[in-house]
VMD Tcl script that draws the C-alpha trace (Angstrom):
set ca {
  {32.15 -25.88 -7.23}
  {32.30 -23.43 -10.14}
  {35.68 -22.28 -11.40}
  {37.02 -20.10 -14.17}
  {39.88 -21.25 -16.32}
  {43.19 -19.39 -16.21}
  {46.92 -19.72 -16.42}
  {48.53 -21.16 -13.32}
  {51.31 -18.59 -13.59}
  {48.72 -16.11 -12.34}
  {47.84 -18.24 -9.32}
  {49.73 -15.88 -7.03}
  {47.12 -13.25 -7.83}
  {44.26 -15.41 -6.58}
  {42.86 -14.76 -3.11}
  {40.73 -17.39 -1.41}
  {38.12 -15.67 0.69}
  {36.30 -17.51 3.50}
  {33.10 -16.50 5.27}
  {30.52 -18.13 7.47}
  {28.37 -18.22 4.35}
  {28.10 -16.58 0.97}
  {24.52 -16.12 -0.24}
  {25.22 -16.41 -3.96}
  {21.76 -16.20 -5.65}
  {23.08 -18.89 -7.99}
  {20.44 -21.62 -8.01}
  {23.05 -24.30 -8.66}
  {24.89 -23.55 -5.40}
  {22.95 -20.99 -3.36}
  {25.07 -21.18 -0.20}
  {28.86 -21.66 -0.06}
  {31.68 -20.77 2.28}
  {34.50 -19.89 -0.13}
  {35.04 -17.56 -3.08}
  {38.27 -17.00 -5.01}
  {38.99 -13.64 -6.60}
  {41.59 -12.51 -9.11}
  {41.75 -8.74 -9.55}
  {38.17 -7.50 -9.68}
  {36.66 -10.78 -10.89}
  {35.33 -13.91 -9.22}
  {37.24 -16.97 -10.45}
  {35.88 -19.76 -8.24}
  {32.84 -20.29 -6.00}
  {32.15 -23.31 -3.82}
  {33.01 -25.04 -0.60}
  {36.52 -24.70 0.75}
  {38.03 -28.05 -0.19}
  {36.65 -27.96 -3.71}
  {37.84 -24.40 -4.37}
  {41.33 -25.09 -3.03}
  {41.63 -28.28 -5.06}
  {40.54 -26.50 -8.20}
  {42.79 -23.44 -8.14}
  {46.09 -25.19 -7.50}
  {49.07 -23.70 -5.67}
  {50.09 -20.10 -5.11}
  {46.90 -18.63 -3.70}
  {46.56 -16.49 -0.59}
  {43.85 -16.86 2.04}
  {41.86 -13.97 3.48}
  {39.81 -14.96 6.52}
  {38.69 -11.47 7.50}
  {35.03 -12.47 7.20}
  {35.28 -15.99 8.57}
  {32.36 -15.42 10.92}
  {30.23 -13.15 8.73}
  {27.60 -13.41 6.00}
  {28.39 -12.12 2.52}
  {25.68 -11.09 0.08}
  {25.96 -10.09 -3.57}
  {26.71 -6.38 -3.70}
  {23.44 -4.61 -2.85}
  {22.00 -2.29 -5.50}
  {19.70 0.72 -5.43}
  {18.13 0.58 -8.88}
  {17.18 4.28 -8.97}
  {18.17 7.33 -6.92}
  {19.02 10.98 -7.47}
  {22.45 12.16 -6.29}
  {21.71 15.86 -6.81}
  {18.45 15.61 -4.89}
  {20.01 13.44 -2.20}
  {22.92 15.86 -1.82}
  {20.69 18.92 -1.68}
  {17.69 17.82 0.37}
  {19.63 16.09 3.14}
  {21.79 19.14 3.83}
  {18.77 21.36 4.48}
  {16.92 21.49 7.80}
  {15.17 18.15 7.26}
  {11.66 18.11 8.74}
  {9.99 15.06 7.24}
  {7.35 12.43 7.90}
  {9.92 10.00 9.30}
  {13.26 10.15 11.09}
  {16.32 10.48 8.85}
  {19.45 8.84 10.26}
  {22.49 10.15 8.42}
  {26.19 9.56 9.14}
  {26.62 12.81 11.08}
  {23.13 13.78 12.24}
  {19.67 12.39 12.93}
  {16.66 14.53 12.02}
  {13.50 13.70 14.02}
  {10.15 13.47 12.28}
  {7.30 15.96 12.68}
  {3.83 14.46 12.88}
  {1.62 17.55 13.26}
  {1.37 21.14 12.10}
  {2.51 22.39 15.50}
  {5.56 20.12 15.54}
  {6.45 21.16 12.01}
  {6.21 24.90 12.70}
  {8.15 24.55 15.95}
  {11.00 22.67 14.25}
  {11.04 25.16 11.37}
  {11.12 28.10 13.78}
  {13.97 26.46 15.69}
  {15.91 25.99 12.45}
  {15.37 29.65 11.58}
  {16.53 30.79 15.03}
  {19.71 28.73 14.69}
  {20.89 30.67 11.62}
  {23.43 33.33 12.42}
  {23.36 35.58 9.34}
  {20.15 37.64 9.02}
  {20.02 37.33 5.21}
  {20.92 33.65 5.05}
  {18.34 31.46 3.33}
  {16.46 28.89 5.38}
  {15.84 25.78 3.30}
  {13.94 22.77 4.56}
  {12.91 19.54 2.88}
  {10.33 16.97 3.96}
  {7.05 18.88 4.31}
  {3.80 17.02 3.61}
  {0.36 18.50 4.19}
  {-1.23 15.26 5.47}
  {1.21 15.21 8.36}
  {2.14 18.89 8.70}
  {-1.04 20.76 7.82}
  {-1.57 23.67 5.45}
  {1.54 25.58 4.38}
  {1.24 29.02 2.79}
  {3.28 32.12 2.22}
  {1.51 33.61 5.26}
  {2.63 30.74 7.51}
  {6.22 31.09 6.30}
  {6.11 34.87 6.76}
  {5.17 34.23 10.40}
  {8.45 32.29 10.78}
  {10.35 35.25 9.32}
  {9.18 38.30 7.42}
  {12.74 39.28 6.52}
  {14.70 36.07 5.90}
  {14.05 34.21 2.60}
  {12.58 30.77 3.26}
  {12.26 27.95 0.74}
  {10.41 24.72 1.56}
  {10.95 21.69 -0.66}
  {7.99 19.35 -0.37}
  {8.65 15.70 0.53}
  {8.24 14.59 -3.09}
  {10.67 17.21 -4.48}
  {7.91 18.06 -6.98}
  {6.66 21.14 -5.07}
  {8.17 24.24 -3.47}
  {6.83 26.95 -1.14}
  {8.34 30.39 -0.56}
  {7.75 33.25 1.83}
  {7.45 36.85 0.66}
  {11.16 37.77 1.00}
  {12.10 34.67 -1.03}
  {9.71 35.57 -3.85}
  {11.22 39.04 -3.95}
  {14.79 37.74 -4.07}
  {13.87 35.27 -6.82}
  {11.97 37.84 -8.87}
  {8.86 35.66 -8.96}
  {5.89 37.95 -9.52}
  {2.74 38.00 -11.62}
  {4.44 39.73 -14.54}
  {7.45 37.39 -14.56}
  {5.64 34.02 -14.57}
  {5.55 31.82 -17.71}
  {2.73 32.52 -20.15}
  {2.06 28.83 -20.91}
  {-1.39 28.21 -19.35}
  {-0.55 24.60 -18.47}
  {2.48 25.79 -16.49}
  {0.59 28.71 -14.93}
  {-2.11 26.29 -13.73}
  {0.51 24.70 -11.46}
  {1.49 27.94 -9.71}
  {-0.36 29.69 -6.85}
  {1.60 32.89 -6.32}
  {-0.62 34.14 -3.49}
  {0.26 31.05 -1.47}
  {3.86 31.00 -2.64}
  {3.27 27.50 -4.02}
  {4.81 26.01 -7.18}
  {4.30 22.37 -8.19}
  {5.15 19.90 -10.96}
  {5.69 21.77 -14.25}
  {5.17 25.11 -12.50}
  {8.04 24.30 -10.17}
  {10.39 22.91 -12.81}
  {9.71 25.54 -15.48}
  {9.78 28.54 -13.16}
  {10.78 28.28 -9.49}
  {13.48 25.62 -9.57}
  {15.83 27.38 -11.94}
  {15.45 30.63 -9.99}
  {16.22 29.10 -6.59}
  {19.03 26.76 -7.66}
  {21.90 29.26 -7.21}
  {20.84 29.72 -3.58}
  {19.91 26.12 -2.83}
  {23.12 24.79 -4.37}
  {25.82 26.80 -2.74}
  {29.20 25.18 -3.44}
  {29.68 24.33 0.22}
  {26.25 22.72 0.58}
  {26.56 20.76 -2.65}
  {30.00 19.35 -1.86}
  {28.99 18.55 1.72}
  {25.84 16.87 0.46}
  {27.61 14.62 -2.05}
  {30.22 13.72 0.55}
  {27.48 12.82 3.03}
  {25.64 10.80 0.40}
  {28.74 8.72 -0.35}
  {29.14 7.84 3.32}
  {25.40 7.21 3.69}
  {25.26 4.77 0.74}
  {28.34 2.94 1.95}
  {26.90 2.69 5.46}
  {23.89 0.92 3.92}
  {25.92 -1.49 1.79}
  {25.08 -0.02 -1.63}
  {27.59 -1.07 -4.30}
  {25.82 0.39 -7.36}
  {23.09 2.86 -8.18}
  {21.54 4.46 -11.24}
  {20.33 8.00 -11.77}
  {17.65 7.96 -14.47}
  {17.24 11.06 -16.56}
  {20.41 12.85 -15.47}
  {20.29 16.60 -16.06}
  {23.84 17.92 -16.27}
  {24.72 21.60 -16.55}
  {28.39 22.42 -17.13}
  {30.44 21.57 -14.07}
  {28.15 18.87 -12.64}
  {29.90 15.92 -14.28}
  {33.31 17.11 -13.17}
  {32.04 17.26 -9.61}
  {30.64 13.75 -9.90}
  {33.95 12.51 -11.25}
  {35.82 13.93 -8.30}
  {33.48 12.73 -5.55}
  {31.51 9.76 -6.90}
  {34.43 8.68 -9.07}
  {37.07 8.98 -6.35}
  {39.22 5.91 -5.77}
  {37.85 5.53 -2.25}
  {34.17 5.72 -3.23}
  {33.10 2.05 -3.10}
  {30.24 1.88 -5.58}
  {29.26 2.36 -9.21}
  {27.31 5.44 -10.33}
  {25.34 4.74 -13.50}
  {23.23 7.23 -15.47}
  {20.46 7.32 -18.06}
  {20.00 10.12 -20.55}
  {17.08 12.49 -20.00}
  {14.23 12.36 -22.51}
  {11.86 14.77 -20.81}
  {14.03 17.89 -20.83}
  {14.54 18.03 -24.60}
  {10.83 17.38 -25.14}
  {9.83 20.19 -22.75}
  {12.28 22.53 -24.50}
  {10.92 21.67 -27.94}
  {14.20 20.13 -29.09}
  {13.78 18.24 -32.35}
  {14.28 14.51 -32.83}
  {17.70 14.67 -34.43}
  {19.14 16.99 -31.80}
  {17.55 14.95 -28.99}
  {19.32 11.83 -30.25}
  {22.55 13.80 -30.52}
  {22.17 14.86 -26.87}
  {21.75 11.21 -25.88}
  {24.87 10.27 -27.85}
  {26.79 13.11 -26.20}
  {25.83 11.77 -22.77}
  {27.10 8.31 -23.69}
  {30.31 9.73 -25.17}
  {30.93 11.49 -21.86}
  {31.36 8.17 -20.05}
  {30.66 4.91 -21.93}
  {32.64 2.76 -19.49}
  {34.11 2.90 -16.02}
  {33.02 3.60 -12.47}
  {30.78 6.45 -13.64}
  {29.05 5.70 -16.90}
  {25.98 6.30 -19.03}
  {24.14 3.21 -20.15}
  {24.01 3.02 -23.95}
  {20.58 3.61 -25.46}
  {18.61 3.84 -22.23}
  {16.36 6.86 -21.64}
  {14.05 8.18 -18.91}
  {10.55 9.44 -19.75}
  {7.67 10.51 -17.50}
  {3.92 10.10 -17.32}
  {2.04 11.53 -14.33}
  {2.82 13.41 -11.13}
  {4.34 12.41 -7.81}
  {2.73 9.95 -5.44}
  {4.02 11.81 -2.39}
  {2.20 14.93 -3.54}
  {-0.86 12.82 -4.43}
  {-0.62 14.24 -7.93}
  {-0.64 10.87 -9.71}
  {-3.35 10.45 -12.32}
  {-6.04 8.13 -10.95}
  {-8.98 6.54 -12.80}
  {-11.30 6.82 -9.79}
  {-11.65 10.13 -7.94}
  {-9.53 11.22 -5.03}
  {-11.43 11.12 -1.74}
  {-11.79 13.64 1.06}
  {-11.50 12.83 4.76}
  {-15.14 11.66 4.83}
  {-14.56 9.21 2.01}
  {-16.43 11.27 -0.57}
  {-15.10 12.19 -4.03}
  {-13.11 15.42 -3.91}
  {-13.66 17.39 -7.15}
  {-10.88 19.84 -6.25}
  {-8.21 17.13 -6.07}
  {-6.82 15.83 -9.33}
  {-3.59 14.52 -10.75}
  {-1.13 16.18 -13.13}
  {0.85 15.12 -16.17}
  {4.62 15.57 -16.17}
  {4.71 14.70 -19.86}
  {1.24 15.06 -21.38}
  {0.12 11.84 -23.11}
  {0.68 13.22 -26.60}
  {4.23 14.26 -25.69}
  {4.91 10.86 -24.10}
  {3.60 9.14 -27.22}
  {5.72 11.26 -29.57}
  {8.94 10.90 -27.56}
  {8.49 7.21 -26.83}
  {8.20 6.57 -30.57}
  {11.42 8.50 -31.21}
  {13.47 6.49 -28.73}
  {11.71 3.16 -29.31}
  {12.30 3.24 -33.04}
  {15.99 3.98 -32.39}
  {16.29 0.87 -30.19}
  {16.42 2.55 -26.78}
  {15.34 0.84 -23.59}
  {12.75 3.16 -22.03}
  {12.36 3.71 -18.29}
  {9.10 5.56 -17.61}
  {8.04 7.22 -14.34}
  {4.39 6.46 -13.55}
  {2.44 6.46 -10.27}
  {-1.33 6.43 -10.88}
  {-3.44 3.71 -12.47}
  {-4.71 6.20 -15.07}
  {-1.10 7.11 -15.78}
  {-0.29 3.41 -16.06}
  {-3.09 2.96 -18.59}
  {-1.47 5.66 -20.74}
  {1.96 4.05 -20.42}
  {0.67 0.57 -21.30}
  {-1.33 1.94 -24.24}
  {1.86 3.63 -25.42}
  {3.92 0.42 -25.18}
  {1.17 -1.50 -26.96}
  {1.17 1.07 -29.76}
  {4.95 0.90 -30.11}
  {4.87 -2.91 -30.23}
  {2.16 -2.88 -32.91}
  {4.11 -0.42 -35.06}
  {7.59 -1.80 -34.49}
  {7.72 -5.11 -32.57}
  {10.84 -5.61 -30.45}
  {12.08 -8.64 -28.54}
  {13.41 -8.04 -25.03}
  {12.71 -4.31 -25.03}
  {12.62 -4.35 -21.19}
  {10.59 -1.16 -20.86}
  {10.78 -0.39 -17.15}
  {7.63 0.67 -15.28}
  {9.23 2.96 -12.70}
  {7.72 3.53 -9.22}
  {4.56 1.46 -9.90}
  {2.58 2.96 -7.02}
  {-1.01 2.27 -8.14}
  {-2.18 -0.51 -10.42}
  {-4.87 -3.11 -10.99}
  {-4.55 -6.85 -11.49}
  {-5.68 -6.43 -15.11}
  {-2.91 -3.89 -15.70}
  {-0.34 -6.32 -14.33}
  {-1.60 -8.90 -16.82}
  {-0.97 -6.31 -19.55}
  {2.56 -5.62 -18.26}
  {3.34 -9.32 -18.52}
  {1.81 -9.65 -21.99}
  {3.71 -6.62 -23.29}
  {7.09 -7.82 -22.01}
  {7.67 -4.85 -19.73}
  {9.38 -5.09 -16.34}
  {8.79 -3.32 -13.02}
  {11.05 -1.30 -10.73}
  {8.98 -0.42 -7.68}
  {9.47 1.65 -4.55}
  {8.54 -0.67 -1.65}
  {8.48 2.23 0.81}
  {5.21 3.65 -0.53}
  {2.76 1.35 1.31}
  {4.89 1.43 4.46}
  {5.29 5.20 4.62}
  {1.99 6.37 3.15}
  {-0.80 3.77 3.27}
  {-2.07 4.89 6.68}
  {-2.49 8.54 5.69}
  {-3.56 7.90 2.11}
  {-6.19 5.51 3.40}
  {-7.65 8.42 5.38}
  {-7.38 11.08 2.68}
  {-6.89 10.76 -1.06}
  {-7.00 7.10 -2.01}
  {-9.10 5.44 0.66}
  {-8.03 2.23 2.43}
  {-8.65 -0.22 -0.41}
  {-6.42 1.52 -2.93}
  {-3.84 2.69 -0.38}
  {-3.16 -0.74 1.09}
  {-2.40 -2.40 -2.26}
  {0.07 0.20 -3.50}
  {3.13 -1.52 -5.01}
  {1.60 -4.93 -5.82}
  {4.89 -6.82 -5.61}
  {3.46 -10.31 -5.09}
  {1.11 -9.87 -8.05}
  {4.03 -8.88 -10.27}
  {6.06 -11.94 -9.30}
  {3.06 -14.25 -9.71}
  {3.08 -13.27 -13.41}
  {6.86 -13.91 -13.54}
  {7.50 -10.25 -14.37}
  {11.06 -9.21 -13.48}
  {10.98 -7.01 -10.37}
  {13.54 -4.65 -8.87}
  {13.40 -2.18 -6.01}
  {14.64 1.37 -5.73}
  {14.61 4.15 -3.15}
  {14.26 7.16 -5.46}
  {16.40 8.88 -2.81}
  {15.35 11.15 -1.19}
  {11.79 9.82 -1.69}
  {12.76 6.85 0.46}
  {15.89 5.73 2.29}
  {18.63 4.37 0.04}
  {18.96 1.25 2.14}
  {18.47 -2.08 0.33}
  {18.04 -4.06 3.55}
  {15.30 -1.63 4.56}
  {13.71 -2.05 1.11}
  {13.71 -5.80 1.67}
  {12.12 -5.31 5.09}
  {9.40 -3.06 3.63}
  {8.50 -5.55 0.89}
  {8.54 -8.62 3.14}
  {6.55 -7.09 6.02}
  {4.59 -4.08 4.64}
  {4.29 -2.82 8.21}
  {3.00 0.75 8.60}
  {3.74 3.20 11.45}
  {0.38 2.33 13.03}
  {1.43 -1.33 13.28}
  {-0.83 -2.55 10.47}
  {0.16 -4.79 7.61}
  {-0.84 -2.95 4.44}
  {-2.05 -5.41 1.82}
  {-0.77 -8.62 3.45}
  {-1.43 -10.55 0.23}
  {1.21 -8.38 -1.49}
  {4.02 -9.41 0.87}
  {6.87 -11.33 -0.77}
  {9.53 -13.67 0.57}
  {12.96 -12.58 1.74}
  {14.49 -14.51 -1.16}
  {12.37 -12.58 -3.65}
  {13.17 -9.27 -1.94}
  {16.92 -9.96 -1.97}
  {16.68 -10.75 -5.66}
  {14.96 -7.38 -6.22}
  {17.92 -5.47 -4.73}
  {20.55 -7.52 -6.54}
  {19.89 -9.55 -9.70}
  {16.55 -7.89 -10.43}
  {18.12 -4.45 -10.34}
  {21.04 -5.58 -12.51}
  {18.62 -7.10 -15.02}
  {16.72 -3.81 -15.31}
  {20.01 -2.21 -16.44}
  {21.03 -5.13 -18.72}
  {23.91 -5.76 -16.31}
  {22.89 -9.21 -15.06}
  {26.00 -10.82 -16.56}
  {28.24 -8.50 -14.52}
  {26.44 -7.77 -11.26}
  {23.78 -9.09 -8.90}
  {25.02 -12.52 -7.84}
  {28.17 -14.27 -6.69}
  {29.13 -16.33 -9.72}
  {32.28 -17.06 -11.65}
  {33.18 -14.32 -14.08}
  {31.18 -11.60 -12.38}
  {32.61 -8.50 -10.71}
  {33.71 -9.10 -7.10}
  {31.18 -6.79 -5.43}
  {29.87 -8.02 -2.08}
  {28.02 -6.59 0.91}
  {29.16 -8.00 4.27}
  {26.47 -8.26 6.96}
  {26.17 -9.75 10.42}
  {23.17 -12.05 9.72}
  {21.59 -13.84 6.79}
  {18.41 -12.01 5.69}
  {17.06 -15.26 4.25}
  {17.16 -17.10 7.58}
  {16.44 -14.46 10.25}
  {12.90 -13.85 11.42}
  {11.39 -11.71 8.63}
  {10.48 -9.04 11.17}
  {14.20 -8.66 11.97}
  {15.58 -8.00 8.49}
  {15.85 -4.30 9.28}
  {17.97 -5.10 12.34}
  {20.76 -6.63 10.23}
  {23.89 -4.49 10.25}
  {26.23 -3.78 7.35}
  {29.89 -4.24 8.25}
  {31.24 -2.97 4.95}
  {31.41 -3.76 1.28}
  {33.83 -5.28 -1.21}
  {34.00 -3.23 -4.39}
  {35.92 -4.59 -7.37}
  {37.85 -6.88 -5.04}
  {38.74 -4.22 -2.44}
  {37.45 -4.21 1.13}
  {35.85 -1.04 2.45}
  {34.70 -1.40 6.08}
  {32.10 1.02 7.37}
  {33.60 3.71 9.56}
  {33.97 2.87 13.27}
  {31.05 4.24 15.24}
  {28.69 4.32 12.27}
  {26.00 1.78 11.49}
  {22.75 1.51 9.58}
  {21.44 0.05 12.84}
  {22.20 2.68 15.47}
  {22.11 0.20 18.36}
  {24.99 -1.66 16.73}
  {27.06 1.45 16.07}
  {29.95 0.20 18.22}
  {30.15 -3.23 16.61}
  {33.63 -4.52 15.83}
  {35.04 -3.84 12.38}
  {37.68 -5.86 10.61}
  {41.01 -4.29 9.78}
  {41.22 -2.77 6.32}
  {42.72 -5.10 3.73}
  {41.88 -5.65 0.14}
  {41.07 -9.19 -0.96}
  {44.66 -9.74 -1.97}
  {45.91 -9.42 1.58}
  {47.46 -5.98 1.11}
  {47.02 -3.34 3.78}
  {44.32 -0.85 2.92}
  {43.45 2.45 4.61}
  {40.67 2.17 7.12}
  {38.41 4.36 4.94}
  {36.85 5.84 8.07}
  {35.62 8.62 5.81}
  {35.26 7.70 2.14}
  {36.12 11.29 1.24}
  {39.15 13.34 2.21}
  {38.44 16.12 4.69}
  {39.83 18.77 2.34}
  {37.68 17.50 -0.53}
  {40.66 17.02 -2.82}
  {41.66 14.00 -4.85}
  {44.94 13.46 -6.61}
  {44.92 14.59 -10.20}
  {41.56 16.32 -10.02}
  {42.19 19.62 -8.25}
  {39.92 21.29 -5.75}
  {36.32 20.16 -5.73}
  {35.10 23.43 -4.25}
  {36.45 25.25 -7.28}
  {34.49 22.96 -9.59}
  {31.40 23.49 -7.43}
  {31.72 27.25 -7.75}
  {31.99 26.92 -11.52}
  {28.87 24.74 -11.42}
  {27.10 27.44 -9.43}
  {28.01 30.06 -12.03}
  {26.60 27.85 -14.77}
  {23.43 27.30 -12.79}
  {23.04 31.06 -12.50}
  {23.67 31.52 -16.21}
  {21.54 28.67 -17.51}
  {19.00 27.64 -14.88}
  {18.92 24.04 -13.72}
  {15.64 23.28 -15.50}
  {16.88 24.51 -18.88}
}
mol new
graphics top color blue
foreach p $ca { graphics top sphere $p radius 0.5 }
foreach p [lrange $ca 0 end-1] q [lrange $ca 1 end] { graphics top cylinder $p $q radius 0.2 }
display resetview
């Protein structure tokens, strides 16, 4: 039994919490039945008799979870609240079903299904000038999408389609007119212009971010949609047991942080929202080194501690394009449907290699931990060369440079990651969601099946964490575990069976591994004395169920900083278990707590903060003035 010291005059503040089993991820005592909590901290962990003997008199007992399994608070290492809030309040037509707290959007698996669902969404709109926005399109599932196709849905209503990766957008003719996007208004930079096809209404990567995104933001982010989206995201994350997430490279126009404070920072939002400063935006804008560092310091000064906070000296940089768009930079050619090299298909750079080199040196030399987005093996070569160069110029111990996404790699590159002291945060959904299609077109079966080489990473003892990159994948840590353990595709195949990992390793990747990637392993990620009392309560132990059934485990609620937040009655990450019994709402100290049926108030107001809709409208005005990509 592990116990923290403390004055016995505070014993009345200690709550002894029993469960069927706590999965601690502490190697000294991996499975216990009792945890004692004082305030928001764990003060004792062990078996019942030992804990009770060690804490003395004056404790209270909470047996609300006597028959349940308690995990360390589950973590999504990397997601995007703005993207999650905006995409999932459009007419979602994606490559997979999306089960949200209030609605389920069915997948489209052909061009005909996609067009029919899009036409139905258009017909459901009441106002003739109202925008139709949809997210989830992908050409390999949904066929060719052009301005002409969208004009056939409506030649009068503006339509904006956000591709599944969020790195591409398509518009019909009325939308281009409303946005003022025409040949004489496009950027003059040839690299940006090369990623715009105006005739098709198609904008991608830098062409989207430098041109289309800022123009469409005032329409895409109406105050009502944005507030509704953040509210839905809070309930969605809680439903899936998430107790902490990180947004890397946060781009904040005036008004955005205030909105986050009121929704993500509300007292009844049961998770941490962490942020990294953005290194790409200042580089794209030509901001000098001194001012870029000042911007990073300003981000940290905004929130250095608390429920919402910026991590000190951690920055997000980018290499190549999105995997979901198949715009990652690959060493070997992309393939057509016949398996032949396709000379018309190539990757893109989000930060050209010289820009990545220059900015990585700036932040590295200032002692920042760098998180770098990379998807292709050619992109990974550039990233590893960059780290190697930085280490040769200015060696650093425990720099923890995070290889983010890690879609395509080779075994030799993983050896280099280990030798350079970098770590990996991977998206385990990639092989599950995309290996079948990418094996047919683009990568071919050999490369597609070994995307996200998780087992190879762990064999080199490289720290590994998992993330959803919401909305790129579901923000559902149990689902991430299931993906990594089984690697089962929609066709029923196992993609790269040699890259499957154990349930224990997968649980570590959504708890301690994620915390380690943030330098938070002494606070979060396991159930140990002195750590924050964040737990996720589930109805089965993912380490002992049949591995094929991990995704059938239901989340009953979460404990955040010592307070119990049950999931709302009638909601469940496993729809078949939606009517499962929930415990009454109490915090760990035995006090009555509200049921938290809806983690946000219906009127979107929180004491002391004013009206959220008013803040959202101010944010909209700033988006119109400044452009989101600025």
